[in-house]
A tleap script that builds the chain and sets N, CA, C and O, in Angstrom:
source leaprc.protein.ff14SB
mol = sequence {
  NMET ASP LYS ASN ASN HIE ARG GLU LYS GLY
  ALA ASP ARG GLU ILE LYS GLY THR ALA ASN
  GLU VAL ALA GLY ARG VAL THR ASP ASP ARG
  SER GLN GLU MET LYS GLY LYS LEU GLN GLN
  ASN VAL GLY SER ALA GLU ARG LYS LEU GLY
  GLU SER ARG ASP ASP ASP SER SER ARG CARG
}
set mol.1.N position { 172.965 150.138 -35.317 }
set mol.1.CA position { 173.164 150.984 -34.181 }
set mol.1.C position { 174.640 151.381 -34.130 }
set mol.1.O position { 175.508 150.519 -34.265 }
set mol.2.N position { 174.939 152.647 -33.942 }
set mol.2.CA position { 176.333 153.042 -33.881 }
set mol.2.C position { 176.874 152.904 -32.462 }
set mol.2.O position { 176.128 152.680 -31.508 }
set mol.3.N position { 178.182 153.043 -32.353 }
set mol.3.CA position { 178.834 152.776 -31.071 }
set mol.3.C position { 178.378 153.724 -29.960 }
set mol.3.O position { 178.224 153.299 -28.815 }
set mol.4.N position { 178.163 154.989 -30.280 }
set mol.4.CA position { 177.709 155.930 -29.260 }
set mol.4.C position { 176.323 155.568 -28.761 }
set mol.4.O position { 176.024 155.701 -27.574 }
set mol.5.N position { 175.485 155.115 -29.668 }
set mol.5.CA position { 174.139 154.724 -29.296 }
set mol.5.C position { 174.169 153.523 -28.346 }
set mol.5.O position { 173.381 153.458 -27.402 }
set mol.6.N position { 175.067 152.586 -28.593 }
set mol.6.CA position { 175.207 151.428 -27.703 }
set mol.6.C position { 175.651 151.886 -26.316 }
set mol.6.O position { 175.130 151.419 -25.303 }
set mol.7.N position { 176.605 152.790 -26.281 }
set mol.7.CA position { 177.090 153.275 -24.979 }
set mol.7.C position { 175.994 153.996 -24.225 }
set mol.7.O position { 175.807 153.776 -23.028 }
set mol.8.N position { 175.269 154.858 -24.923 }
set mol.8.CA position { 174.204 155.625 -24.271 }
set mol.8.C position { 173.064 154.726 -23.800 }
set mol.8.O position { 172.598 154.849 -22.668 }
set mol.9.N position { 172.622 153.831 -24.665 }
set mol.9.CA position { 171.526 152.930 -24.286 }
set mol.9.C position { 171.949 152.000 -23.154 }
set mol.9.O position { 171.158 151.706 -22.258 }
set mol.10.N position { 173.183 151.544 -23.196 }
set mol.10.CA position { 173.682 150.676 -22.140 }
set mol.10.C position { 173.721 151.384 -20.799 }
set mol.10.O position { 173.292 150.835 -19.784 }
set mol.11.N position { 174.236 152.605 -20.798 }
set mol.11.CA position { 174.289 153.379 -19.556 }
set mol.11.C position { 172.886 153.662 -19.041 }
set mol.11.O position { 172.639 153.624 -17.835 }
set mol.12.N position { 171.972 153.945 -19.959 }
set mol.12.CA position { 170.581 154.199 -19.580 }
set mol.12.C position { 169.957 152.961 -18.924 }
set mol.12.O position { 169.257 153.068 -17.918 }
set mol.13.N position { 170.221 151.795 -19.506 }
set mol.13.CA position { 169.689 150.538 -18.937 }
set mol.13.C position { 170.284 150.264 -17.562 }
set mol.13.O position { 169.597 149.776 -16.666 }
set mol.14.N position { 171.566 150.582 -17.401 }
set mol.14.CA position { 172.201 150.373 -16.105 }
set mol.14.C position { 171.531 151.231 -15.025 }
set mol.14.O position { 171.282 150.760 -13.915 }
set mol.15.N position { 171.248 152.473 -15.356 }
set mol.15.CA position { 170.599 153.379 -14.408 }
set mol.15.C position { 169.197 152.891 -14.068 }
set mol.15.O position { 168.811 152.853 -12.900 }
set mol.16.N position { 168.437 152.519 -15.096 }
set mol.16.CA position { 167.085 152.005 -14.859 }
set mol.16.C position { 167.124 150.724 -14.030 }
set mol.16.O position { 166.271 150.502 -13.171 }
set mol.17.N position { 168.117 149.891 -14.299 }
set mol.17.CA position { 168.263 148.656 -13.549 }
set mol.17.C position { 168.550 148.914 -12.086 }
set mol.17.O position { 168.002 148.246 -11.209 }
set mol.18.N position { 169.408 149.882 -11.823 }
set mol.18.CA position { 169.709 150.243 -10.439 }
set mol.18.C position { 168.452 150.729 -9.729 }
set mol.18.O position { 168.196 150.360 -8.584 }
set mol.19.N position { 167.676 151.554 -10.411 }
set mol.19.CA position { 166.432 152.056 -9.824 }
set mol.19.C position { 165.467 150.911 -9.527 }
set mol.19.O position { 164.842 150.883 -8.467 }
set mol.20.N position { 165.344 149.971 -10.456 }
set mol.20.CA position { 164.460 148.824 -10.239 }
set mol.20.C position { 164.951 147.940 -9.099 }
set mol.20.O position { 164.154 147.437 -8.306 }
set mol.21.N position { 166.249 147.756 -9.022 }
set mol.21.CA position { 166.797 146.931 -7.950 }
set mol.21.C position { 166.518 147.561 -6.588 }
set mol.21.O position { 166.088 146.878 -5.659 }
set mol.22.N position { 166.761 148.854 -6.475 }
set mol.22.CA position { 166.520 149.552 -5.210 }
set mol.22.C position { 165.037 149.530 -4.862 }
set mol.22.O position { 164.668 149.293 -3.712 }
set mol.23.N position { 164.188 149.778 -5.854 }
set mol.23.CA position { 162.741 149.753 -5.605 }
set mol.23.C position { 162.308 148.361 -5.134 }
set mol.23.O position { 161.457 148.235 -4.254 }
set mol.24.N position { 162.892 147.331 -5.719 }
set mol.24.CA position { 162.580 145.969 -5.305 }
set mol.24.C position { 162.989 145.695 -3.872 }
set mol.24.O position { 162.268 145.031 -3.127 }
set mol.25.N position { 164.144 146.206 -3.488 }
set mol.25.CA position { 164.604 146.033 -2.107 }
set mol.25.C position { 163.691 146.749 -1.123 }
set mol.25.O position { 163.307 146.202 -0.089 }
set mol.26.N position { 163.351 147.995 -1.472 }
set mol.26.CA position { 162.521 148.810 -0.577 }
set mol.26.C position { 161.143 148.185 -0.389 }
set mol.26.O position { 160.611 148.170 0.721 }
set mol.27.N position { 160.570 147.673 -1.463 }
set mol.27.CA position { 159.223 147.095 -1.396 }
set mol.27.C position { 159.236 145.596 -1.105 }
set mol.27.O position { 158.187 144.952 -1.073 }
set mol.28.N position { 160.426 145.053 -0.896 }
set mol.28.CA position { 160.602 143.625 -0.634 }
set mol.28.C position { 160.013 142.772 -1.767 }
set mol.28.O position { 159.395 141.733 -1.536 }
set mol.29.N position { 160.229 143.252 -3.003 }
set mol.29.CA position { 159.754 142.562 -4.206 }
set mol.29.C position { 160.967 141.930 -4.891 }
set mol.29.O position { 161.662 142.581 -5.672 }
set mol.30.N position { 161.205 140.684 -4.595 }
set mol.30.CA position { 162.390 139.978 -5.099 }
set mol.30.C position { 162.426 139.935 -6.628 }
set mol.30.O position { 163.499 140.024 -7.224 }
set mol.31.N position { 161.276 139.802 -7.254 }
set mol.31.CA position { 161.195 139.752 -8.711 }
set mol.31.C position { 161.678 141.065 -9.331 }
set mol.31.O position { 162.437 141.052 -10.300 }
set mol.32.N position { 161.248 142.173 -8.784 }
set mol.32.CA position { 161.660 143.469 -9.316 }
set mol.32.C position { 163.155 143.703 -9.065 }
set mol.32.O position { 163.854 144.280 -9.898 }
set mol.33.N position { 163.620 143.251 -7.923 }
set mol.33.CA position { 165.038 143.375 -7.613 }
set mol.33.C position { 165.884 142.592 -8.625 }
set mol.33.O position { 166.900 143.092 -9.107 }
set mol.34.N position { 165.463 141.377 -8.938 }
set mol.34.CA position { 166.194 140.555 -9.912 }
set mol.34.C position { 166.115 141.155 -11.317 }
set mol.34.O position { 167.087 141.121 -12.071 }
set mol.35.N position { 164.953 141.699 -11.655 }
set mol.35.CA position { 164.792 142.360 -12.954 }
set mol.35.C position { 165.781 143.520 -13.066 }
set mol.35.O position { 166.394 143.727 -14.113 }
set mol.36.N position { 165.925 144.262 -11.986 }
set mol.36.CA position { 166.866 145.379 -11.973 }
set mol.36.C position { 168.297 144.920 -12.167 }
set mol.36.O position { 169.051 145.536 -12.919 }
set mol.37.N position { 168.678 143.844 -11.495 }
set mol.37.CA position { 170.040 143.320 -11.646 }
set mol.37.C position { 170.282 142.860 -13.076 }
set mol.37.O position { 171.356 143.079 -13.635 }
set mol.38.N position { 169.275 142.221 -13.663 }
set mol.38.CA position { 169.394 141.777 -15.048 }
set mol.38.C position { 169.556 142.977 -15.982 }
set mol.38.O position { 170.401 142.962 -16.877 }
set mol.39.N position { 168.749 144.010 -15.773 }
set mol.39.CA position { 168.858 145.219 -16.600 }
set mol.39.C position { 170.252 145.830 -16.481 }
set mol.39.O position { 170.824 146.286 -17.471 }
set mol.40.N position { 170.787 145.836 -15.279 }
set mol.40.CA position { 172.127 146.386 -15.085 }
set mol.40.C position { 173.160 145.596 -15.877 }
set mol.40.O position { 174.031 146.179 -16.524 }
set mol.41.N position { 173.066 144.278 -15.827 }
set mol.41.CA position { 174.030 143.436 -16.542 }
set mol.41.C position { 173.915 143.589 -18.050 }
set mol.41.O position { 174.927 143.651 -18.749 }
set mol.42.N position { 172.692 143.648 -18.554 }
set mol.42.CA position { 172.485 143.847 -19.993 }
set mol.42.C position { 173.011 145.222 -20.403 }
set mol.42.O position { 173.671 145.365 -21.432 }
set mol.43.N position { 172.711 146.219 -19.593 }
set mol.43.CA position { 173.189 147.576 -19.882 }
set mol.43.C position { 174.702 147.667 -19.876 }
set mol.43.O position { 175.297 148.325 -20.729 }
set mol.44.N position { 175.316 147.010 -18.919 }
set mol.44.CA position { 176.772 147.008 -18.836 }
set mol.44.C position { 177.387 146.358 -20.076 }
set mol.44.O position { 178.358 146.870 -20.633 }
set mol.45.N position { 176.826 145.245 -20.501 }
set mol.45.CA position { 177.324 144.563 -21.695 }
set mol.45.C position { 177.156 145.437 -22.934 }
set mol.45.O position { 178.054 145.507 -23.774 }
set mol.46.N position { 176.021 146.096 -23.047 }
set mol.46.CA position { 175.776 146.944 -24.222 }
set mol.46.C position { 176.712 148.159 -24.222 }
set mol.46.O position { 177.232 148.550 -25.268 }
set mol.47.N position { 176.918 148.745 -23.052 }
set mol.47.CA position { 177.822 149.889 -22.941 }
set mol.47.C position { 179.245 149.466 -23.321 }
set mol.47.O position { 179.939 150.185 -24.040 }
set mol.48.N position { 179.671 148.306 -22.839 }
set mol.48.CA position { 181.012 147.813 -23.155 }
set mol.48.C position { 181.158 147.497 -24.637 }
set mol.48.O position { 182.235 147.681 -25.203 }
set mol.49.N position { 180.090 147.025 -25.273 }
set mol.49.CA position { 180.102 146.789 -26.709 }
set mol.49.C position { 180.389 148.098 -27.447 }
set mol.49.O position { 181.222 148.143 -28.352 }
set mol.50.N position { 179.694 149.154 -27.049 }
set mol.50.CA position { 179.929 150.456 -27.668 }
set mol.50.C position { 181.352 150.947 -27.451 }
set mol.50.O position { 181.974 151.489 -28.364 }
set mol.51.N position { 181.870 150.754 -26.231 }
set mol.51.CA position { 183.233 151.169 -25.935 }
set mol.51.C position { 184.234 150.360 -26.746 }
set mol.51.O position { 185.225 150.900 -27.236 }
set mol.52.N position { 183.973 149.065 -26.887 }
set mol.52.CA position { 184.857 148.200 -27.661 }
set mol.52.C position { 184.888 148.628 -29.120 }
set mol.52.O position { 185.951 148.682 -29.739 }
set mol.53.N position { 183.739 148.927 -29.651 }
set mol.53.CA position { 183.686 149.379 -31.046 }
set mol.53.C position { 184.418 150.706 -31.206 }
set mol.53.O position { 185.053 150.951 -32.231 }
set mol.54.N position { 184.327 151.554 -30.197 }
set mol.54.CA position { 185.029 152.830 -30.229 }
set mol.54.C position { 186.539 152.596 -30.233 }
set mol.54.O position { 187.272 153.240 -30.983 }
set mol.55.N position { 186.999 151.664 -29.382 }
set mol.55.CA position { 188.425 151.323 -29.340 }
set mol.55.C position { 188.896 150.769 -30.668 }
set mol.55.O position { 189.977 151.123 -31.138 }
set mol.56.N position { 188.097 149.899 -31.285 }
set mol.56.CA position { 188.469 149.296 -32.572 }
set mol.56.C position { 188.596 150.347 -33.663 }
set mol.56.O position { 189.524 150.300 -34.470 }
set mol.57.N position { 187.668 151.293 -33.688 }
set mol.57.CA position { 187.700 152.293 -34.753 }
set mol.57.C position { 188.859 153.282 -34.550 }
set mol.57.O position { 189.353 153.848 -35.525 }
set mol.58.N position { 189.300 153.498 -33.303 }
set mol.58.CA position { 190.391 154.432 -33.067 }
set mol.58.C position { 191.743 153.809 -33.414 }
set mol.58.O position { 192.725 154.526 -33.607 }
set mol.59.N position { 191.799 152.489 -33.493 }
set mol.59.CA position { 193.041 151.797 -33.839 }
set mol.59.C position { 193.310 151.804 -35.331 }
set mol.59.O position { 194.434 151.548 -35.762 }
set mol.60.N position { 192.314 152.089 -36.105 }
set mol.60.CA position { 192.466 152.033 -37.568 }
set mol.60.C position { 193.183 153.242 -38.086 }
set mol.60.O position { 193.400 153.363 -39.292 }
savepdb mol mol.pdb
quit
């Protein structure tokens, strides 16, 4: 997976996670809310991985 793909997929997961978290709150579904928070954290980590790889390649 290239760095741009990591950034894009990570951002996508963050957005989906936010939607799941909000849906969980609205429907009072704690499980869905937690799933959304987890998706956000995974997405954030993946996006940062892509950004880090981008920073590393620009230093060369």
